[in-house]
N, C-alpha and C positions, 0 to 999 in steps of 0.2 A: 377310711371314712365309714365303710360298711360295717366294720366291727364295732365302731362307736355307736352307730345307730341301732345296732342289734341289742345293745345294752340299755337302750333308752326306750322303754315300752310306751311311755306316754305319747310322744310325738308320733310313733309308729302306729299306735291305735287310732289316732285322729285321721290317718290316711286310709283306714279300713272302712269300707262301706258299712253303715249301721245295719244290723240285723234286728229288726224290731219284732217282738212277739205280738202278732196281730190279735190273738185271743185276749191276752192280758190287757193290751191297749184298748180294745173294744169294750171290755167289761168296765175298766176304770173310767173311760169317757162316758159310758152309759150312766154309771152311778153319778158322775160329776154333773153332767148336763141334766139328768133327772133330778139331782139334788137342787139345782137352781130353780126348777119348776116347783118342787115341794117347798123350798124355803120361801119363794115369792108368795106362795099361798099362805103359808103358816105365819109369816111375819108382816103381812100387809097392814093389819090393824095396829100392831105394835109399832111399826115404822111410822105410820101416819100420826100416831099419838106422840111418839118420841121426837120426831124430827119434821113433821109436816110433809113428809115424802113417803108415799106408800112403798117405794122400792129402796128405801134407805139401807136396810140390812142386806138386801140382794146386791146392791151396787158395791158395798164394802166387801162382800163375799167374792164377787167376781174380780175385784181388784186383787184380793188375796190369791185367787186362782191363777191370775196372770203371773204374780210373783212366784207362786209355786211351780208353774210351768217353766219359768226361766230357771229357777233353782234346780228343778228336776232335770231340765235339759243340760245344765252344767254337769250334774252328776252322771248323766248318760255318757259324757266324754271323759270321765275320770276313771282310770283302771281300778279294779277292785284291790289290786296290790297296794295302791296308794293308801286306801282306807285302812288296810291291814297294817301298813308300816307306821301310820300316825295314831295307832291305837292308844298309846299312853297320853298323847296330847288330847285326844278326844275324851279320855277319862278325866283329865284335869279340867277340860272345858265344861263337861257335864256337871261335875261337882261344884265348880266355880259358879255356874249359873244358879244352882240350888242354894248356894250360900249368899250370893249377891241379892237375891230377891228378899232375903230375911233381914237385910241391913235397913234400919230405920231411915226413912226418907228416900230410899231407892225403890223398894217394893211398892206396888200399887194395890190397894185393898179394894175388894168388891164383895159385898154381902158377907163381911166378916172374915174373908180369906185373902191372904196376901200371896197371890200366885203370879202376878204380872209385873213386868218392868216396862217402862215407856221406851219405845224404839221408834223414833221418827213420828210418823202419823198414827201408829197403832200400839196397842198394848200386847206385848209378847208374853204368852203363858210359858214360863221357863221349863216346866215339866216336859213339854213336848220335845224341844230339841235336846234337853238333857237325857231323856230316855233313849233317844236315837243314838246319841254319843256313847252312852253306857252299853247299849246292845252291840254296837260295832266294836267297842273295846272287848267285850266279853267274847265275841266271835273270834277275835284274834287270839285271846288267851286260850280258848279251847283248842286252837291249832298248836300253839307254842307249847302248852303244858298238858297235852292230851294223855301222855303216858302217866304223869303224876296224878291226873284226874282219875284215871282208871284204877290206879294201884294204891294211892295214898289219900288219907283223909285231909291232909294239908292241901293237896291239890284241889280239893273240893271247897275247903274252908276259905282260901284266899279270895276268890271272886265273891263268895257270899258275904265276907266282911265288908268288901267295897259296896256291895249292893245294900247291905244293912245300913251303912252310913247314908247312902242315897235315900233309902226309905225313911230313915229318921228325919232327914231334912225335908222330905215331902210331907211327912206328918206334922212338921212344925208349921207348915203354911196355913191351914192344914189341907192336904189333898190325899185323902184315904184311898180314893179310887185309883189315882195314878200310881200310888205305892203298891197297891194290890196287883195292878196289871204288870208293873215292872217286875215284881217278885215272881209272879206266876210265869211270865214269859222267860225269865232267866232260868227258872227251874226246868222248864220244858227244854230249853237249849242245852242245859247240863245233862239232862236225861238222854237226849238224842246223841250227845257227844260221848256217852258211855260211862257216865258217873255210876259208881256202885250203888246198888239199890239201897243198901243199909245206910249209906251216907245221905242219899236222897231222902229216904223216909225219916231219918233223924232230923234233918234240917226242916223238912216239910212239916213235921209234927211240931217242932219248935216255932216255926213261923205261924202255924194255925193257932197255937196257944198264945203267942204274942199278940196276934190280931184280935183274938177273943178277949184277952186281958185289956187291950186298949178300948175295945167297945164297951166292956163291962164297967171300966173305971171312968168312962166319960158319959155323963147323963145325956149329952147332946147326941152322941153317936148311938147310945143304947136306945134312945127314943126313935131315931131314924131306922134302926135295925128292927125294932119291934112293930113299928107303925104299919109296915107292909103286910104283917100277918093278919091284921084285921083293921084295914083303913076305915071301914064304916063305923067303927067304935068311936071315932073322933073325926068325922068327915069335914069339919070346919076348921081344924087346927093341924094336928100331926098327920092326919090322913088326907088332907085336902088335895095335895098334888096327885096322889095315886087315885083317889076317887074320881077326880076330873078326867084323868087319863083313861080310866076304865070306862067311864061314860062315853068318852070320845070313841074308843075302840068298839064299844057295844053299838053305838049309833051307826057304825059303818056297815054292819051286817055282812051280807055276801059280797056286794059289789060297790058299796060306798054311797055317799050322798052326792058325789060329784066334785070335781076339782073346783076349789074356791068356795064351796058351800058349807064348810065346817062351821059349826056354832061354837064349839069349845075353844077355838082359837081367839074368840072375841072377848078376851080378858077373863075367861073362866079358868083356862088351863095355864098355870104359871110356866114360864120358860118354854112356850109353845114352839119357838123357833130354834131352841138349842137342845136341852136335855130331853124334851118330850115331843120332838118333831115327828117321831114315828107314830105317836098317838093321833096326831093331826092327819098324817098320811093314811092311817088305818081308817079313820072316820071318812075321809074323802074317797078312798079307793077300796075299802072293804077288805074282806078276807082274801079275795082273789089277788088284789094288788099287794097285800102284805106278804102273801106266799111268794109272789113273783120277786119282790124286793129281797126277801130272805134268800131266795134261790140265786139271785145275782151275787150276793155276798158269799154264798156257798161255792159258786163257780169261781169267784175270785180266789178264795182260799185253796180250792182244788188246784188251780193253775199255779199258785205260789208254791204250794207244797210239792207239786210235781216238778217245778223248777229246782227246788231244793234237792229232790231225789236225783235228778239229772246231774246236778253239780257233785253230789256225793259219789255217783257212779264214775264220774270223770276225775275223781280224786281231787276235786277243788273244794276242800272241806271248809275253808273260810266262807266261800260263797254259799255253801250248803247251810252253814249255821246262820248266816245273815238272812237267807230266805226263810228258814224255819222261824227265826226270831221275829221277823217282820210279819210273817203270816200269822203267827200266834198272837202278836200284839193287835193287829187289825181285827182278827177273828174274835178274840176275847173282848175287845172293846165294843164291837158290834153286838155280841151276845149279851153283854152286861146292859147295854143301852136298851135293847129290845126287851130283855128280861125285866128291867126296871119299869118300863112303860106298861108291861103286862101284869105287873104285880108279882112276878116270880122271884125278884131279888130286891133287897133294900135299895132305897134311893141313893144314887151316886151321880156326881157331876161329871159324867163322861159323854162326849159327843158321839153321834153316829157317823163314822168316817165317811167323808165326801158328801154327806147329806146335811147334817146339822150346821147351824151358824157357829163359826169358831175359826177365826182367821189363822191363828197359830196352828191349830189342829189340821186345817186344810193344807197349809203350806208344807208342814212336815209330812203329811200323808202323801203329797205329790212328790216330795223328795224320796220317800220310800219307794214309790212306783218307779221313779227314775233309777234308783239303785237296782231294783228287780229287773228292769229292762236292760241295764248294763250287764247284769249277770247272764241274762239270756243271750245278749250279743256276744259276750266272750265265749260262752259255750258253743254258740253257732259257728264262730270263727275257728275255734279249736277243732270242730268237727269237719271242716272243709278238707277235701282230699289232700291238698298241699300240706296242711298242718298235720294231718294224720301220718303222712309219710315222714315228715320231720320227726314226729314223736317216735316212730318205729326205728329211725336211724339212731336216735339217742339211746 
């Protein structure tokens, strides 16, 4: 009986006391709870106008957070080896989600983009779970084919072909921002896994040229790309979102106008509760608050990448690649969102993780946190004196 239980890691892991990373948990909860406060302030007027309830969007976000906590809690009890073993199924699921949303009558269109499918009481933005599935598959591939990745161009080409298909499907929605984040995150994971510099530079150059070609050949995308360079040239049309965002940030000055006292959120700033929630936050809390919020995200990334390095030192490379991928994803998305709000980057429809309104994004982000906490737990369990002795006997 003991020999059978030894080959069944899942039930055995459930009997092990959970080792929670208190720093990662504290940072994530601070961002989540702070995000509720920020969202309540940013969405109060929009909620009142849309549903007659000033906390309409906040309540929906809190319900999504509960779902995310449950899903993240489930992931906390699933060994990482399970995710590694089901990599091909995750790949199929990710591609299937991106295909299904493009089927007429299935995909749900909002503002000219077909990115959602109806799931029960909410619209699921398929790019969120699809990207997570693809990154988990890629982490498993990097472990299985690491030798080929380091020595052969084919080893680098295979995952990039899969990711190219995924990016094409994302661009069909269209979701340029999600495609960019997925591709950039995958390239970082390949680089960390030891891909040859020449292969990396070759595909990176091809990717940049392809993205540039897509922007140039699409008047809509070109307009959005160039509008941020001089939004004041057309402040009531192509530059409207950015000029209103910059006005909000400028009004915040050093310490802000105070919680709830933003003027720009009163129907001046479009998408004040989603894409441009950082501008509302900067208006109400000023430069000091903005620096603090950015510092929280920096601390989260530091903790995630530290976890990845710990996993690599323990020769748990799948866990290391997952941590690097999730950290890059969250960090890049936060960087792009803040950069867009400040006029440093072209406008992209990407949420600020754990802050912006977006139920799909919040649920998947909390699942990511659950996976990271699981990685910490397994590393902590492996580092116990009993397990270290077992490792030495092996």
